[in-house]
ZALO-707106 format. One record per atom (N, C-alpha, C): z, y, x. Coordinates in steps of 0.05 Angstrom, whole numbers, padded with zeros to 5 digits, always signed. Layout:
<atoms>
ZYX...
</atoms>
This chain:
<atoms>
-00001-00023+00017+00001+00000+00000+00002+00025+00019-00019+00044+00013-00021+00071+00026+00003+00084+00018+00016+00104+00035+00037+00116+00027+00031+00140+00009+00004+00145+00007-00007+00165-00015-00003+00152-00043+00002+00123-00045+00004+00111-00071+00032+00105-00080+00050+00116-00058+00079+00108-00065+00090+00127-00083+00105+00121-00101+00125+00141-00115+00150+00127-00120+00174+00141-00132+00195+00135-00130+00200+00102-00145+00185+00103-00167+00188+00079-00187+00175+00054-00172+00153+00053-00157+00144+00030-00149+00156+00023-00122+00168+00045-00108+00182+00042-00083+00210+00027-00088+00220+00037-00112+00249+00021-00118+00245-00008-00127+00221-00013-00139+00211-00039-00146+00208-00057-00127+00194-00045-00103+00188-00060-00078+00217-00068-00064+00234-00047-00064+00260-00050-00052+00276-00072-00070+00276-00075-00093+00286-00094-00109+00278-00123-00105+00252-00122-00099+00237-00150-00091+00252-00160-00066+00248-00141-00046+00261-00148-00017+00289-00155-00018+00306-00141-00032+00335-00149-00033+00341-00174-00049+00324-00179-00070+00328-00204-00085+00323-00230-00064+00308-00230-00043+00300-00249-00025+00325-00255-00008+00341-00231-00001+00364-00233+00016+00388-00219+00006+00399-00231-00018+00421-00217-00032+00443-00215-00017+00450-00233+00004+00473-00233+00022+00471-00217+00044+00450-00205+00048+00450-00189+00073+00453-00157+00068+00460-00142+00092+00468-00113+00084+00443-00099+00072+00448-00084+00055+00429-00069+00041+00434-00035+00046+00417-00021+00053+00419+00008+00056+00419+00024+00030+00441+00034+00021+00438+00046-00006+00445+00076-00003+00462+00086+00011+00468+00116+00013+00454+00127+00036+00435+00149+00029+00416+00159+00048+00422+00193+00052+00428+00196+00073+00432+00227+00079+00408+00238+00092+00394+00256+00076+00369+00272+00091+00381+00299+00102+00385+00299+00125+00398+00322+00139+00376+00343+00150+00382+00365+00140+00363+00387+00146+00338+00390+00130+00332+00371+00111+00313+00370+00095+00316+00390+00073+00294+00401+00062+00289+00417+00042+00284+00406+00017+00272+00381+00018+00263+00365-00006+00265+00336+00003+00267+00319-00010+00270+00290-00007+00262+00271-00030+00239+00275-00040+00232+00263-00062+00208+00241-00052+00214+00213-00063+00198+00194-00054+00168+00196-00064+00149+00200-00046+00123+00202-00058+00116+00234-00063+00135+00248-00057+00132+00280-00062+00112+00292-00041+00106+00314-00048+00085+00330-00030+00096+00350-00010+00122+00352-00011+00138+00370+00011+00139+00359+00039+00138+00370+00058+00136+00360+00086+00158+00342+00092+00182+00347+00084+00206+00330+00089+00201+00304+00068+00192+00309+00045+00189+00287+00028+00169+00266+00039+00147+00277+00051+00130+00260+00064+00136+00245+00086+00154+00257+00104+00163+00245+00129+00184+00224+00116+00205+00229+00100+00221+00210+00093+00208+00186+00077+00187+00188+00061+00175+00170+00049+00159+00153+00070+00148+00163+00089+00136+00148+00110+00156+00131+00125+00179+00143+00128+00200+00129+00144+00211+00104+00131+00218+00111+00109+00230+00092+00091+00209+00068+00082+00186+00072+00079+00167+00053+00072+00162+00034+00096+00161+00048+00122+00159+00032+00144+00183+00014+00152+00205+00026+00145+00231+00010+00150+00232-00014+00131+00224-00011+00105+00221-00032+00087+00204-00052+00093+00181-00044+00101+00156-00061+00113+00164-00076+00136+00186-00066+00151+00195-00079+00176+00220-00101+00173+00227-00100+00144+00246-00121+00139+00274-00107+00135+00280-00081+00137+00304-00069+00131+00307-00067+00099+00330-00078+00093+00335-00077+00064+00344-00052+00050+00328-00039+00036+00335-00012+00023+00347-00017-00007+00369-00016-00014+00377-00022-00041+00362-00004-00062+00354-00022-00084+00335-00006-00105+00349+00015-00119+00377+00016-00116+00393+00038-00129+00402+00058-00109+00385+00061-00085+00390+00079-00066+00395+00107-00076+00410+00124-00063+00414+00150-00070+00411+00171-00048+00395+00192-00051+00389+00211-00030+00405+00235-00029+00419+00243-00010+00436+00269-00010+00426+00285+00010+00413+00307+00001+00404+00330+00018+00425+00348+00027+00426+00349+00054+00444+00364+00065+00434+00385+00085+00439+00410+00080+00425+00432+00096+00443+00457+00094+00437+00472+00110+00454+00500+00112+00444+00517+00090+00422+00513+00080+00413+00531+00054+00432+00525+00030+00444+00502+00028+00462+00496+00009+00492+00499+00017+00496+00512+00038+00523+00517+00050+00537+00489+00059+00520+00471+00069+00531+00447+00080+00524+00443+00107+00541+00435+00123+00541+00428+00151+00546+00399+00155+00528+00382+00162+00528+00354+00162+00551+00345+00185+00552+00360+00204+00570+00350+00226+00601+00357+00218+00605+00370+00201+00631+00374+00190+00637+00359+00163+00623+00344+00155+00622+00331+00130+00634+00299+00138+00649+00286+00120+00657+00258+00129+00645+00240+00107+00627+00247+00093+00617+00231+00069+00601+00205+00085+00606+00181+00081+00592+00159+00088+00564+00156+00083+00548+00145+00102+00520+00144+00094+00510+00119+00110+00494+00104+00098+00482+00077+00110+00458+00085+00128+00445+00103+00118+00418+00113+00132+00417+00142+00134+00412+00154+00159+00411+00181+00162+00385+00188+00171+00373+00208+00158+00344+00218+00162+00347+00246+00174+00346+00252+00200+00347+00279+00213+00321+00294+00216+00318+00314+00199+00295+00324+00192+00287+00351+00212+00279+00349+00236+00271+00369+00252+00293+00389+00257+00313+00382+00272+00333+00399+00276+00337+00400+00305+00340+00424+00317+00343+00431+00347+00367+00418+00356+00364+00408+00378+00388+00397+00394+00403+00419+00414+00424+00411+00420+00436+00430+00437+00455+00450+00421+00471+00465+00435+00492+00483+00422+00484+00507+00430+00487+00523+00409+00480+00553+00411+00504+00566+00433+00497+00581+00451+00472+00592+00458+00455+00578+00478+00464+00554+00484+00452+00541+00502+00428+00521+00490+00411+00536+00479+00387+00520+00466+00362+00527+00484+00340+00505+00483+00316+00509+00498+00303+00534+00493+00286+00544+00509+00267+00569+00504+00247+00560+00482+00238+00578+00468+00219+00571+00445+00192+00584+00452+00170+00569+00441+00145+00577+00446+00138+00598+00429+00115+00616+00434+00108+00637+00418+00100+00625+00394+00113+00642+00372+00105+00637+00343+00123+00612+00329+00140+00605+00344+00160+00583+00334+00167+00592+00306+00162+00579+00286+00171+00584+00259+00198+00583+00250+00214+00569+00265+00240+00565+00257+00260+00589+00264+00252+00607+00283+00269+00623+00290+00253+00651+00299+00267+00674+00291+00254+00699+00298+00271+00717+00317+00297+00709+00318+00314+00723+00334+00341+00708+00339+00358+00713+00356+00381+00698+00364+00400+00699+00342+00400+00720+00327+00416+00723+00303+00410+00700+00285+00389+00701+00274+00381+00679+00255+00384+00650+00265+00380+00649+00294+00383+00623+00305+00413+00616+00302+00429+00631+00307+00460+00623+00307+00467+00614+00277+00452+00622+00259+00459+00614+00232+00444+00588+00223+00427+00579+00243+00415+00553+00237+00429+00528+00252+00444+00534+00269+00457+00513+00288+00484+00508+00282+00491+00483+00278+00519+00476+00275+00536+00484+00299+00560+00491+00299+00579+00495+00317+00583+00467+00334+00579+00447+00324+00585+00421+00334+00558+00408+00346+00536+00427+00347+00509+00413+00351+00503+00408+00380+00514+00384+00389+00506+00376+00417+00505+00346+00413+00492+00334+00434+00485+00305+00434+00510+00287+00426+00532+00295+00440+00556+00277+00439+00566+00279+00409+00566+00302+00400+00578+00308+00374+00562+00293+00354+00535+00294+00354+00516+00281+00335+00520+00251+00337+00524+00240+00363+00523+00211+00366+00550+00202+00354+00571+00216+00358+00597+00205+00347+00602+00211+00319+00590+00231+00307+00589+00233+00283+00578+00212+00263+00554+00206+00275+00538+00183+00261+00555+00160+00263+00568+00154+00285+00585+00127+00286+00607+00133+00268+00620+00153+00265+00645+00160+00245+00639+00156+00215+00618+00163+00210+00608+00158+00180+00595+00131+00173+00593+00115+00194+00585+00088+00188+00554+00084+00186+00539+00100+00198+00512+00102+00192+00499+00075+00210+00482+00059+00193+00472+00037+00205+00440+00039+00216+00427+00054+00203+00399+00061+00212+00398+00091+00211+00383+00101+00235+00382+00130+00238+00350+00134+00245+00340+00153+00231+00310+00163+00230+00311+00191+00239+00294+00195+00256+00294+00227+00267+00263+00235+00266+00258+00256+00260+00234+00270+00261+00237+00295+00282+00224+00292+00304+00224+00314+00324+00216+00306+00351+00215+00319+00368+00209+00314+00399+00232+00318+00417+00227+00331+00441+00246+00330+00464+00264+00351+00463+00261+00370+00443+00282+00390+00439+00296+00391+00414+00292+00368+00398+00303+00363+00373+00321+00339+00374+00340+00337+00355+00355+00313+00355+00336+00290+00350+00335+00271+00365+00320+00248+00365+00330+00221+00369+00313+00200+00369+00325+00173+00372+00342+00169+00396+00335+00179+00419+00349+00178+00443+00377+00194+00441+00379+00211+00421+00407+00220+00420+00429+00199+00413+00420+00181+00402+00437+00156+00390+00434+00130+00410+00442+00134+00432+00437+00111+00453+00464+00104+00467+00463+00083+00479+00489+00073+00487+00505+00085+00510+00491+00108+00519+00503+00122+00544+00529+00137+00535+00531+00140+00508+00554+00153+00495+00577+00133+00488+00574+00106+00496+00595+00085+00490+00593+00076+00465+00570+00081+00448+00569+00072+00420+00551+00047+00422+00552+00035+00399+00536+00005+00396+00512+00010+00381+00494+00032+00392+00467+00036+00374+00444+00026+00396+00424+00017+00384+00402+00013+00401+00377+00031+00392+00364+00042+00410+00340+00056+00406+00317+00037+00400+00308+00037+00377+00284+00018+00371+00256+00030+00378+00254+00054+00367+00230+00070+00369+00236+00095+00380+00233+00096+00408+00237+00122+00421+00221+00148+00413+00234+00170+00410+00220+00196+00397+00202+00205+00425+00180+00214+00419+00162+00225+00439+00178+00245+00458+00173+00244+00484+00182+00262+00503+00165+00288+00507+00159+00302+00483+00143+00325+00486+00155+00344+00463+00146+00370+00466+00154+00388+00448+00134+00382+00420+00149+00380+00398+00140+00373+00373+00121+00394+00358+00133+00420+00356+00119+00443+00345+00106+00432+00317+00118+00411+00306+00106+00403+00280+00079+00396+00282+00067+00388+00303+00038+00384+00309+00028+00360+00293+00004+00358+00282-00008+00337+00269-00018+00318+00294-00015+00294+00294-00025+00275+00311-00037+00251+00299-00065+00248+00302-00077+00228+00287-00069+00198+00301-00070+00179+00282-00062+00154+00292-00076+00145+00318-00099+00148+00321-00114+00142+00348-00109+00158+00367-00092+00178+00364-00083+00195+00390-00054+00190+00395-00041+00172+00380-00012+00172+00384+00003+00154+00407-00014+00139+00421-00008+00123+00441+00004+00136+00465-00005+00160+00477+00008+00173+00496+00038+00182+00489+00041+00187+00460+00069+00196+00453+00087+00174+00453+00078+00147+00452+00097+00126+00451+00090+00105+00473+00091+00110+00499+00076+00096+00518+00090+00071+00525+00115+00066+00512+00128+00039+00516+00124+00021+00496+00110+00029+00474+00107+00010+00451+00082-00006+00455+00082-00031+00450+00059-00050+00451+00039-00043+00432+00045-00033+00408+00024-00026+00386+00035-00005+00368+00012+00015+00362+00020+00037+00347+00015+00033+00319+00037+00026+00301+00032+00029+00276+00052+00044+00260+00063+00063+00275+00085+00081+00261+00066+00099+00242+00075+00102+00220+00060+00116+00199+00054+00147+00205+00071+00161+00226+00062+00187+00229+00080+00195+00258+00066+00210+00274+00081+00217+00300+00103+00234+00294+00121+00231+00312+00150+00247+00315+00170+00231+00301+00164+00206+00292+00186+00193+00281+00200+00176+00302+00226+00173+00300+00243+00155+00317+00261+00141+00304+00272+00116+00316+00290+00099+00299+00309+00087+00317+00334+00087+00308+00357+00076+00322+00375+00059+00303+00389+00040+00311+00405+00026+00295+00428+00015+00307+00451+00011+00288+00473-00005+00301+00467-00030+00307+00477-00041+00333+00472-00071+00341+00484-00088+00319+00505-00084+00308+00519-00105+00294+00505-00106+00266+00495-00081+00256+00477-00083+00232+00451-00099+00239+00437-00095+00260+00413-00109+00270+00423-00138+00267+00443-00149+00279+00451-00177+00278+00452-00188+00251+00468-00171+00234+00473-00181+00207+00446-00180+00188+00427-00163+00196+00403-00164+00181+00380-00177+00193+00385-00192+00217+00365-00206+00231+00347-00226+00210+00358-00238+00192+00338-00258+00176+00317-00246+00162+00320-00219+00156+00301-00205+00137+00281-00187+00158+00282-00187+00180+00267-00171+00200+00240-00184+00202+00217-00168+00204+00188-00174+00204+00180-00166+00233+00170-00188+00247+00160-00180+00274+00131-00172+00270+00116-00167+00246+00091-00158+00240+00092-00130+00245+00113-00115+00243+00109-00085+00251+00123-00081+00277+00119-00060+00291+00128-00053+00314+00158-00047+00315+00166-00036+00293+00196-00032+00287+00211-00057+00286+00200-00074+00269+00212-00101+00265+00213-00116+00291+00190-00116+00306+00188-00128+00328+00207-00118+00352+00212-00091+00353+00232-00079+00371+00261-00088+00365+00263-00089+00340+00291-00094+00331+00298-00123+00341+00278-00143+00334+00284-00170+00342+00285-00173+00373+00271-00156+00387+00275-00157+00417+00299-00150+00425+00311-00127+00416+00335-00122+00421+00357-00141+00417+00356-00156+00395+00373-00181+00388+00372-00204+00410+00345-00202+00423+00340-00224+00439+00354-00216+00467+00358-00191+00475+00369-00182+00499+00396-00195+00503+00401-00199+00531+00429-00210+00539+00449-00194+00529+00469-00206+00521+00494-00193+00512+00510-00177+00533+00525-00160+00528+00538-00146+00548+00562-00166+00558+00565-00160+00586+00588-00177+00598+00613-00166+00585+00637-00179+00591+00664-00168+00580+00670-00141+00595+00663-00140+00620+00669-00117+00637+00653-00094+00628+00630-00100+00621+00612-00074+00610+00622-00067+00581+00630-00088+00564+00641-00079+00540+00664-00063+00542+00684-00071+00560+00707-00053+00565+00701-00024+00577+00683-00024+00593+00673+00001+00603+00663+00018+00582+00646+00007+00563+00636+00021+00538+00656+00035+00521+00676+00018+00517+00700+00025+00501+00714+00048+00518+00722+00046+00541+00733+00069+00555+00717+00096+00553+00692+00091+00557+00670+00113+00555+00675+00128+00531+00673+00112+00507+00673+00121+00483+00697+00140+00477+00721+00127+00484+00747+00143+00482+00748+00168+00500+00737+00166+00524+00738+00188+00542+00721+00214+00532+00695+00206+00523+00681+00227+00510+00691+00237+00485+00706+00226+00468+00717+00235+00445+00741+00254+00454
</atoms>
């Protein structure tokens, strides 16, 4: 099914079929759309298209999305700061949010649409907005799957990696380039994802990370037919941490906090 043919009704129906095959496996029900201004499955808005593409790809890869999923849009426009909320979420979609803490943010290219001056920039960035805060907040709210849209100056898949002492695996690394919300055709996406054996991601600038224990629990439903599913299964076949490494990670996690 083309993503152009997806709407909320038929997507929920597909979710129900997938979950019925694996009723005892974890289902992703609560979805936080962070920084999004719209989040309608099959909708025409930019964030709706990105979220629809990401959820459809995750479902086709074997991640089980509950047919009764709920999407919570969280953004500054509505007076909400995700990094200061403690509402649990199974899946977090981070929509094109700058990484780094104000005023230590990257320089911007000419014409960057998200900022016109430093005053407006300070109103767009959370006071907790750095990699460590993002990584640990995601862990604290119990997120199982994280999808990001952005490049090397946005919150991306690599934000949620094991260097912070957390048990998350990067499945699809985000491109190491400036995004600028550029459209990249499928045939031109390989240089943006040089470590992937096959490019079947629905659109450029998406990245995926997941909790390792969640991957273990959902393994029977994962499909190796997509790159995302194959990368998840690859992570599960990697050697387990040694006891010493596990202790070191636990110490690191507590130190960083």
